[in-house]
N, CA, C and O of each residue as an XYZ file, in Angstrom:
676
protein
N       5.301      9.998    -18.733
C       5.403     11.200    -18.702
C       6.631     11.594    -17.822
O       6.969     11.356    -16.663
N       7.340     12.550    -19.240
C       8.903     12.598    -19.093
C       8.286     13.877    -18.520
O       7.148     14.336    -18.412
N      10.172     14.448    -18.035
C      10.361     15.577    -16.900
C       9.411     16.121    -15.753
O       9.190     17.205    -15.213
N       8.966     14.830    -15.658
C       8.107     14.745    -14.192
C       9.013     13.482    -13.431
O       9.647     12.488    -13.782
N       8.518     14.442    -11.711
C       9.702     14.165    -10.772
C       9.209     12.292    -10.255
O       8.465     11.669    -11.013
N       9.595     11.801     -9.293
C       8.483     10.418     -8.501
C       9.113     10.407     -7.513
O      10.337     10.532     -7.474
N       8.443     10.270     -6.642
C       8.987     10.275     -5.219
C       7.960      8.463     -5.149
O       6.813      8.083     -5.382
N       9.519      7.737     -4.596
C       9.385      6.478     -4.145
C       9.197      6.188     -2.966
O      10.034      6.667     -2.201
N       7.779      5.088     -2.147
C       7.485      4.943     -1.608
C       7.907      3.371     -0.568
O       7.453      2.257     -0.831
N       8.597      3.597      0.280
C       8.523      1.495      0.440
C       7.122      1.162      1.533
O       5.947      1.520      1.624
N       8.165      0.172      2.321
C       6.661     -0.123      3.392
C       6.856      0.496      4.779
O       7.859      0.193      5.426
N       5.776      1.509      5.359
C       5.496      2.127      6.271
C       5.878      4.094      5.957
O       5.643      5.058      6.687
N       6.394      4.035      4.862
C       6.621      5.374      3.956
C       5.245      5.663      3.709
O       4.412      4.761      3.795
N       4.802      7.272      3.298
C       3.655      8.010      2.660
C       4.356      9.138      1.643
O       5.387      9.603      2.128
N       4.136      9.467      0.827
C       4.260     10.555     -0.214
C       3.335     11.812     -0.331
O       2.238     11.475      0.116
N       3.312     12.857     -0.660
C       2.594     13.871     -0.598
C       2.745     14.832     -1.756
O       3.916     15.162     -1.943
N       1.865     15.362     -2.577
C       2.230     16.398     -3.731
C       0.933     17.257     -3.807
O      -0.102     16.932     -3.225
N       1.000     17.823     -4.193
C      -0.160     19.027     -5.210
C       1.027     19.255     -6.490
O       0.416     19.262     -7.558
N       2.135     19.393     -6.649
C       3.021     19.738     -8.511
C       2.230     18.323     -8.790
O       1.833     17.259     -8.313
N       2.344     19.376    -10.231
C       1.448     18.370    -11.076
C       1.987     17.298    -12.073
O       1.384     16.477    -12.764
N       3.983     17.703    -11.854
C       3.859     16.879    -12.660
C       4.519     15.788    -11.908
O       5.473     15.289    -12.504
N       4.265     15.334    -10.828
C       4.941     14.916     -8.923
C       3.944     12.823     -9.532
O       2.742     12.672     -9.748
N       4.753     11.998     -9.589
C       4.256     10.537     -9.384
C       4.547      9.548     -8.646
O       5.435      8.736     -8.906
N       3.546      9.524     -7.275
C       4.066      8.480     -6.579
C       4.170      6.893     -6.886
O       3.261      6.402     -7.556
N       5.186      6.091     -6.451
C       4.959      4.849     -6.909
C       6.027      4.018     -5.712
O       7.060      4.192     -5.066
N       4.861      2.942     -5.983
C       5.646      1.577     -4.787
C       5.136      0.446     -5.511
O       4.273      0.394     -6.387
N       5.892     -0.521     -4.935
C       5.573     -2.075     -4.964
C       4.992     -2.647     -4.156
O       5.564     -2.601     -3.067
N       3.470     -3.563     -4.163
C       2.698     -4.048     -2.546
C       2.544     -5.444     -2.979
O       2.422     -5.632     -4.189
N       2.528     -6.456     -2.183
C       2.240     -7.273     -2.497
C       1.190     -7.475     -1.354
O       0.148     -6.878     -1.626
N       1.134     -8.334      0.199
C      -0.071     -8.582      0.960
C       0.118     -7.050      1.088
O      -0.906     -6.524      0.651
N       0.907     -6.220      1.461
C       0.618     -4.764      1.689
C      -0.561     -3.951      1.010
O      -1.054     -4.274     -0.071
N      -0.844     -3.170      1.551
C      -2.045     -2.420      0.868
C      -1.542     -0.736      1.123
O      -0.850     -0.278      2.032
N      -2.243      0.027     -0.164
C      -1.493      1.269     -0.184
C      -2.648      2.385     -0.346
O      -3.536      1.806     -0.972
N      -3.131      3.930     -0.038
C      -4.448      4.163      0.037
C      -3.907      5.543     -0.917
O      -3.170      6.456     -0.544
N      -4.518      5.350     -2.202
C      -4.228      6.415     -3.048
C      -5.202      7.255     -2.067
O      -6.159      6.630     -1.610
N      -5.031      8.770     -1.656
C      -6.183      9.527     -1.570
C      -6.130     11.197     -2.230
O      -5.014     11.678     -2.426
N      -7.177     11.898     -2.503
C      -6.990     12.538     -3.397
C      -8.164     14.487     -3.070
O      -9.203     14.333     -2.428
N      -7.993     15.250     -3.313
C      -8.546     16.194     -3.077
C      -8.731     17.058     -4.513
O      -7.997     17.956     -4.925
N      -9.962     16.494     -5.155
C      -9.524     16.718     -6.597
C      -9.525     18.449     -6.775
O      -8.634     18.962     -7.451
N     -10.772     19.458     -6.007
C     -10.729     20.967     -5.432
C      -9.370     21.151     -5.531
O      -8.723     21.404     -6.547
N      -8.964     20.997     -4.347
C      -7.042     21.221     -4.273
C      -5.916     20.699     -5.087
O      -4.761     20.981     -5.407
N      -6.450     20.172     -5.189
C      -5.494     18.932     -6.635
C      -3.864     18.380     -6.157
O      -2.765     18.419     -6.711
N      -4.294     17.934     -5.021
C      -3.828     17.639     -3.838
C      -3.714     16.135     -3.527
O      -4.723     15.634     -3.031
N      -2.486     15.205     -3.767
C      -2.661     13.826     -3.311
C      -1.996     13.224     -2.924
O      -0.840     13.645     -2.890
N      -2.363     11.487     -2.237
C      -1.223     10.898     -1.031
C      -1.397      9.927     -1.329
O      -2.425      9.554     -1.894
N      -0.186      9.035     -0.958
C      -0.562      8.028     -1.176
C       1.090      7.068      0.188
O       2.258      7.419      0.357
N       0.284      5.885      0.797
C       0.635      5.501      1.547
C       1.131      3.873      1.267
O       0.688      3.350      0.244
N       2.087      3.021      2.199
C       2.443      1.988      2.277
C       2.130      1.528      3.511
O       2.676      2.063      4.476
N       1.512      0.819      3.644
C       1.085     -0.079      5.140
C       1.794     -1.497      5.372
O       1.878     -2.034      4.268
N       2.276     -2.225      6.258
C       2.776     -3.656      5.957
C       1.848     -4.453      7.394
O       2.122     -5.593      7.769
N       1.086     -3.855      7.846
C       0.144     -4.234      8.977
C      -0.596     -3.493      9.692
O      -0.351     -3.191     10.860
N      -1.756     -3.068      8.915
C      -2.114     -2.195     10.015
C      -2.881     -2.424     10.628
O      -3.396     -1.473     11.218
N      -3.463     -3.888     10.886
C      -3.781     -4.211     12.123
C      -3.207     -3.989     13.369
O      -3.746     -3.432     14.326
N      -2.546     -4.262     13.335
C      -1.547     -4.339     14.875
C      -1.699     -3.072     15.169
O      -1.661     -2.030     14.513
N      -1.966     -3.472     16.806
C      -2.938     -2.700     17.753
C      -1.628     -1.707     18.432
O      -0.445     -2.018     18.566
N      -2.341     -0.382     18.803
C      -1.431      0.106     18.905
C      -1.658      1.219     20.750
O      -1.196      2.208     21.319
N      -2.758      0.036     20.952
C      -2.983      0.542     22.897
C      -4.245      0.054     22.482
O      -4.055     -1.035     23.024
N      -5.583     -0.100     21.892
C      -6.457     -0.049     22.199
C      -7.289     -1.997     21.285
O      -7.092     -3.169     21.604
N      -8.113     -1.394     20.223
C      -8.551     -1.909     20.027
C      -9.443     -1.266     18.259
O      -9.543     -0.132     17.791
N      -9.819     -2.329     17.855
C     -11.131     -1.665     17.155
C     -10.312     -1.224     15.710
O      -9.832     -1.943     14.833
N     -10.367      0.433     15.861
C      -9.500      0.794     14.460
C      -8.230      1.568     15.252
O      -7.530      1.984     14.329
N      -7.738      1.871     16.249
C      -6.772      2.285     17.260
C      -5.789      1.134     16.941
O      -5.580      0.055     17.495
N      -5.263      1.732     15.867
C      -4.170      0.693     15.162
C      -2.617      1.948     14.586
O      -2.513      3.173     14.639
N      -1.791      0.992     14.148
C      -0.791      1.763     13.760
C      -1.442      2.017     12.401
O      -1.323      3.211     12.129
N      -2.220      1.196     11.247
C      -2.530      1.854     10.031
C      -3.396      3.084     10.408
O      -3.206      4.111      9.757
N      -4.177      3.086     11.231
C      -5.095      4.212     11.324
C      -4.475      5.659     11.674
O      -4.803      6.806     11.370
N      -3.286      5.021     12.558
C      -2.248      6.854     13.123
C      -1.772      6.565     11.714
O      -2.267      7.521     11.117
N      -1.002      5.719     10.632
C      -0.841      6.189      9.781
C      -1.780      6.627      8.571
O      -1.487      7.412      7.669
N      -2.545      6.186      8.692
C      -3.745      7.172      7.544
C      -4.212      8.683      8.167
O      -4.817      9.552      7.539
N      -3.750      8.751      9.615
C      -4.411     10.244     10.178
C      -2.885     11.016     10.122
O      -2.810     12.241     10.207
N      -1.784     10.222      9.982
C      -0.443     11.342      9.435
C      -0.599     11.403      7.927
O      -0.671     12.539      7.458
N      -0.680     10.133      6.882
C      -0.965     10.456      5.966
C      -2.051     11.755      5.527
O      -1.431     12.444      4.717
N      -3.240     12.259      5.726
C      -4.363     13.296      5.747
C      -3.744     14.539      6.249
O      -3.767     15.570      5.577
N      -3.230     14.474      7.336
C      -2.344     15.314      7.885
C      -1.609     16.642      6.838
O      -1.687     17.849      6.611
N      -0.816     15.288      6.406
C      -0.273     16.112      5.709
C      -0.508     16.864      4.000
O      -0.092     17.680      3.177
N      -1.641     15.692      4.361
C      -2.517     16.289      3.170
C      -2.900     17.901      3.194
O      -2.561     18.741      2.361
N      -3.694     18.092      4.371
C      -4.379     19.047      4.770
C      -3.204     20.230      5.450
O      -3.508     21.387      5.743
N      -1.940     19.674      5.595
C      -1.027     21.137      5.265
C      -0.533     21.129      4.211
O       0.664     21.393      4.107
N      -1.070     20.917      3.446
C      -0.891     20.874      2.059
C      -1.636     21.769      1.615
O      -1.182     22.387      0.652
N      -3.304     22.250      2.235
C      -4.300     22.245      1.122
C      -5.682     21.769      1.183
O      -6.773     22.338      1.131
N      -5.239     20.340      1.333
C      -6.375     19.571      0.803
C      -7.292     19.637      1.954
O      -6.850     19.617      3.103
N      -8.597     19.718      1.684
C      -9.403     19.263      2.644
C     -10.047     18.064      3.183
O     -10.471     17.521      2.163
N     -10.352     17.376      4.111
C     -10.775     16.076      4.646
C     -12.254     15.826      4.420
O     -12.595     14.643      4.409
N     -13.003     16.569      4.273
C     -13.691     16.213      4.068
C     -14.243     15.700      2.697
O     -15.100     14.885      2.355
N     -12.944     16.947      1.759
C     -13.450     16.246      0.141
C     -12.625     14.872     -0.146
O     -13.102     14.255     -1.099
N     -11.705     14.366      0.349
C     -10.702     13.221      0.237
C     -11.809     11.985     -0.960
O     -12.956     11.544     -1.033
N     -10.762     11.926     -1.536
C     -11.745     10.485     -2.292
C     -10.328      9.188     -2.100
O      -9.183      9.544     -1.825
N     -10.644      8.009     -2.269
C     -10.140      7.041     -1.946
C      -9.914      6.277     -2.762
O     -10.844      6.156     -3.560
N      -8.711      5.413     -3.030
C      -8.453      4.563     -4.558
C      -7.560      3.414     -3.414
O      -6.465      3.790     -2.997
N      -8.038      2.218     -3.027
C      -6.660      1.111     -2.535
C      -6.633      0.208     -3.656
O      -7.156     -0.049     -4.741
N      -5.423     -0.269     -2.520
C      -4.633     -1.588     -3.617
C      -3.835     -2.246     -2.740
O      -3.403     -1.738     -1.706
N      -3.583     -3.542     -3.166
C      -2.564     -4.450     -2.253
C      -3.328     -5.923     -1.737
O      -4.362     -6.493     -2.085
N      -2.484     -6.155     -0.941
C      -3.618     -7.064      0.117
C      -3.929     -8.425     -0.119
O      -4.748     -9.306      0.145
N      -2.498     -8.086     -0.973
C      -2.484    -10.239     -2.383
C      -2.047    -11.392     -1.030
O      -1.593    -11.325      0.112
N      -2.362    -12.095     -1.684
C      -1.914    -13.663     -0.408
C      -0.913    -14.010     -1.814
O      -1.011    -14.406     -2.975
N       0.448    -13.403     -0.466
C       1.862    -13.978     -1.128
C       2.156    -15.203     -0.594
O       2.476    -15.905     -1.554
N       2.233    -15.961      0.604
C       2.654    -16.832      1.241
C       1.475    -17.863      1.415
O       0.744    -17.899      2.405
N       1.371    -18.844      0.128
C       0.256    -19.905      0.962
C       0.629    -20.973      2.303
O       1.738    -21.170      2.799
N      -0.130    -21.319      2.527
C       0.083    -22.080      3.997
C      -0.117    -21.001      5.405
O      -0.460    -21.530      6.462
N       0.076    -19.723      5.369
C       0.560    -19.191      5.982
C      -0.691    -18.325      6.377
O      -1.726    -18.621      5.780
N      -0.757    -17.314      7.278
C      -2.125    -15.969      7.961
C      -2.263    -15.635      6.665
O      -1.426    -16.374      6.147
N      -2.536    -15.293      6.180
C      -3.017    -14.798      5.326
C      -3.080    -13.113      5.534
O      -4.166    -12.536      5.578
N      -2.170    -12.607      5.619
C      -2.197    -10.780      5.923
C      -2.526    -10.194      5.164
O      -3.210     -9.178      5.286
N      -2.037    -10.784      3.945
C      -3.330     -9.333      2.873
C      -4.501     -8.980      3.113
O      -4.999     -7.855      3.161
N      -5.275    -10.782      3.383
C      -6.600    -10.521      3.373
C      -6.976     -9.362      4.511
O      -7.743     -8.424      4.294
N      -6.231     -9.633      5.859
C      -6.144     -9.012      7.180
C      -6.268     -7.892      6.547
O      -7.457     -7.611      6.402
N      -5.368     -6.922      5.989
C      -4.772     -5.668      5.293
C      -6.058     -5.108      4.502
O      -6.461     -4.006      4.875
N      -6.651     -5.654      3.597
C      -7.607     -5.454      2.829
C      -8.937     -4.979      3.345
O      -9.620     -4.007      3.021
N      -9.175     -6.202      4.497
C      -9.819     -5.790      5.447
C     -10.175     -4.588      6.278
O     -11.204     -3.959      6.031
N      -9.485     -4.298      7.107
C      -9.126     -3.153      7.780
C      -8.971     -1.645      6.361
O      -9.378     -0.511      6.613
N      -8.573     -1.879      5.518
C      -8.692     -0.682      4.214
C     -10.070     -0.525      4.605
O     -10.363      0.440      5.311
N     -11.136     -1.513      4.168
C     -12.451     -1.224      3.766
C     -12.977     -0.729      5.117
O     -13.329      0.451      5.113
N     -13.091     -1.348      6.193
C     -13.258     -0.939      7.566
C     -12.967      0.529      7.796
O     -13.853      1.354      8.020
N     -11.366      0.876      7.711
C     -10.946      2.664      8.203
C     -12.077      3.316      7.001
O     -12.984      4.084      7.323
N     -11.827      2.846      5.550
C     -12.820      4.147      5.080
C     -14.277      3.941      5.170
O     -15.089      4.856      5.028
N     -14.612      2.606      5.431
C     -16.602      3.103      5.806
C     -16.052      3.261      7.387
O     -17.016      2.652      7.851
N     -15.413      3.533      8.353
C     -15.573      4.122      9.825
C     -15.855      6.007      9.360
O     -16.522      6.925      9.838
N     -15.136      5.878      8.459
C     -13.971      8.071      8.228
C     -15.078      8.679      7.380
O     -15.278      9.893      7.411
N     -16.140      7.473      6.269
C     -17.435      7.532      5.349
C     -16.608      8.668      4.422
O     -16.902      9.850      4.241
N     -15.551      7.951      3.937
C     -14.270      8.316      2.550
C     -15.243      7.321      1.311
O     -15.379      6.101      1.219
N     -15.712      8.276      0.606
C     -15.973      7.877     -0.868
C     -14.655      7.015     -1.431
O     -13.621      7.681     -1.497
N     -14.574      5.763     -1.802
C     -13.827      4.788     -2.625
C     -14.227      4.554     -3.835
O     -15.292      3.958     -3.996
N     -13.289      5.067     -5.176
C     -13.565      5.190     -6.056
C     -12.902      3.958     -7.195
O     -12.819      3.763     -8.408
N     -12.590      3.442     -6.146
C     -11.424      2.018     -7.120
C     -11.024      2.086     -5.994
O     -10.807      2.886     -5.084
N     -10.929      0.120     -6.498
C     -10.470     -1.021     -5.153
C      -9.692     -1.773     -6.406
O     -10.051     -1.855     -7.581
N      -8.702     -2.209     -5.867
C      -8.043     -3.837     -6.384
C      -7.291     -4.558     -5.555
O      -6.061     -4.597     -5.582
N      -8.138     -5.256     -4.658
C      -7.579     -5.920     -3.123
C      -7.409     -7.589     -3.613
O      -7.992     -8.200     -4.508
N      -6.427     -8.013     -2.694
C      -6.623     -9.869     -2.748
C      -6.013    -10.061     -4.224
O      -5.610     -9.215     -5.022
N      -6.086    -11.545     -4.321
C      -5.204    -12.333     -5.617
C      -4.142    -12.554     -4.723
O      -4.071    -12.394     -3.504
N      -3.035    -13.095     -5.857
C      -2.419    -13.728     -5.537
C      -0.565    -13.157     -6.281
O       0.522    -13.728     -6.198
N      -0.946    -11.894     -6.917
C      -0.137    -11.510     -7.715
C       0.280     -9.949     -6.639
O      -0.591     -9.473     -5.911
N       1.520     -9.410     -6.707
C       2.452     -7.797     -6.635
C       2.160     -7.329     -7.700
O       2.197     -7.512     -8.917
N       1.867     -6.695     -6.953
C       1.641     -4.949     -8.085
C       2.246     -3.967     -7.792
O       2.552     -3.575     -6.665
N       2.590     -3.223     -9.412
C       3.079     -1.691     -9.062
C       2.253     -0.770     -9.250
O       1.302     -0.827    -10.031
N       2.627      0.385     -8.370
C       1.561      0.968     -8.562
C       2.308      2.397     -9.118
O       3.522      2.601     -9.122
N       1.201      3.366     -9.605
C       1.924      5.044     -9.840
C       0.916      6.110     -9.870
O       0.085      6.234    -10.770
N       0.992      6.626     -9.179
C      -0.211      7.299     -8.482
C       0.400      9.196     -9.056
O       1.381      9.919     -8.880
N      -0.743      9.240     -9.678
C      -0.312     11.110    -10.461
C      -0.982     11.705     -9.093
O      -2.131     11.419     -8.758
N      -0.197     12.494     -8.407
C      -1.083     12.334     -6.865
C      -1.884     14.197     -7.582
O      -2.978     14.460     -7.083
N      -1.478     14.973     -8.334
C      -2.442     16.169     -9.138
C      -3.733     15.708     -9.383
O      -4.722     16.310     -8.964
N      -3.804     14.467    -10.167
C      -5.465     14.264    -11.058
C      -5.806     13.215    -10.156
O      -7.014     13.079     -9.963
N      -4.852     12.251     -9.410
C      -6.010     11.382     -8.803
C      -5.943     10.005    -10.016
O      -6.655      9.003    -10.078
N      -4.862     10.415    -10.840
C      -5.329      8.713    -11.456
C      -4.140      8.220    -11.354
O      -2.993      8.668    -11.363
N      -4.976      6.515    -11.186
C      -3.195      5.958    -10.909
C      -3.447      4.564    -12.098
O      -4.539      4.338    -12.620
N      -2.458      3.923    -12.299
C      -1.604      3.446    -12.803
C      -1.442      1.712    -12.255
O      -0.574      1.719    -11.382
N      -1.785      0.778    -12.394
C      -1.637     -0.394    -11.732
C      -1.198     -1.422    -12.313
O      -2.099     -2.215    -12.585
N       0.096     -1.829    -12.701
C       0.742     -3.256    -13.409
C       0.742     -4.313    -12.500
O       1.105     -3.881    -11.406
N       0.480     -5.587    -12.463
C       0.565     -6.734    -11.908
C       1.864     -6.926    -12.283
O       2.198     -6.810    -13.462
N       3.109     -7.379    -10.888
C       3.741     -7.885    -11.665
C       3.972     -9.542    -11.976
O       3.115    -10.359    -11.641
N       5.089     -9.895    -12.578
C       4.801    -11.518    -12.718
C       5.149    -12.138    -11.416
O       5.880    -11.816    -10.480
N       4.535    -12.928    -11.627
C       4.841    -14.072    -10.423
C       6.428    -14.379    -10.328
O       6.942    -14.888    -11.324
N       7.202    -14.121     -9.255
C       8.606    -15.021     -9.580
C       8.921    -16.191     -9.252
O       8.327    -16.788     -8.354
N      10.085    -16.795    -10.053
C      10.047    -17.925    -10.071
C      10.389    -18.515     -9.117
O      11.195    -17.962     -8.369
N       9.841    -20.012     -8.761
C      10.089    -21.031     -8.337
C      11.358    -21.150     -7.967
O      11.912    -21.882     -8.787
N      12.285    -20.709     -6.933
C      13.156    -21.424     -6.683
C      13.651    -22.651     -6.082
O      13.118    -22.924     -5.007
N      14.782    -23.685     -6.618
C      14.934    -24.601     -6.112
C      15.723    -24.803     -5.307
O      16.560    -23.908     -5.419
N      16.027    -25.559     -4.405
C      16.953    -25.836     -3.581
C      18.599    -26.185     -3.474
O      18.796    -27.400     -3.504
N      19.506    -25.580     -3.386
C      20.651    -26.435     -3.851
C      21.051    -27.734     -3.672
O      20.867    -28.164     -2.533
N      21.618    -28.596     -4.585
C      21.457    -29.957     -3.721
C      23.158    -29.643     -4.035
O      23.892    -29.354     -4.980
N      23.245    -29.984     -2.174
C      24.777    -30.278     -1.970
C      25.495    -32.083     -2.097
O      24.871    -33.069     -1.707
N      26.496    -32.118     -2.545
C      26.711    -33.146     -3.061
C      27.614    -33.917     -1.804
O      28.650    -33.338     -1.475
N      27.227    -35.327     -1.017
C      27.424    -35.977     -0.548
C      29.018    -35.696     -0.644
O      29.580    -36.218     -1.606
N      29.593    -35.135      0.007
C      31.263    -35.712     -0.143
C      32.319    -36.812      0.351
O      33.364    -37.187     -0.181
N      31.520    -37.319      1.894
C      32.081    -38.876      2.370
C      30.674    -39.610      2.884
O      29.571    -39.067      2.961
N      30.952    -40.760      3.160
C      30.208    -41.094      4.056
C      30.946    -41.430      6.090
O      30.731    -42.099      7.101
N      31.759    -40.480      5.574
C      31.581    -40.314      7.606
C      31.011    -39.494      8.634
O      30.862    -38.280      8.773
N      30.763    -40.413      9.250
C      29.378    -39.576     10.394
C      30.164    -38.855     11.789
O      30.736    -39.479     12.683
N      30.024    -37.553     11.693
C      30.836    -37.332     13.046
C      29.626    -36.887     14.204
O      28.699    -36.095     14.038
N      29.899    -37.504     15.157
C      29.498    -37.872     16.278
C      30.002    -37.021     17.388
O      29.684    -37.271     18.551
């Protein structure tokens, strides 16, 4: 898509547009992104949620993630989208660190629970796995391109040669 503008978003950020040549882009690991789209208004928005289940005070869906979703939706409505017409596509939630809490699975569960609680149709989902994803969301058309990022090489610790055998205490 030459001549277009790209909005790059990172953890905790979002991007919204109704311009025909705008692409919103991010890279996800265990985080999740919601790509929301109003086909009639030709307005789209995407966010990048790090830990959506962190409670902001209550429980259930009273979370930082739910607040971020409200912020994204409000920005889209401000541009002319209708909350009732929003369609979703969700991505991310990979298990990136073996042996630790599976944040990716919790994030994916949040994404599904949020959409169900809001009654928002989900037209595509790519959640879980063990690979990072690069997303390109064409805001005015709702089209999403996903590319799995090759696994990072395993880094070996640097061996430090023993300089002498004197022990200091």
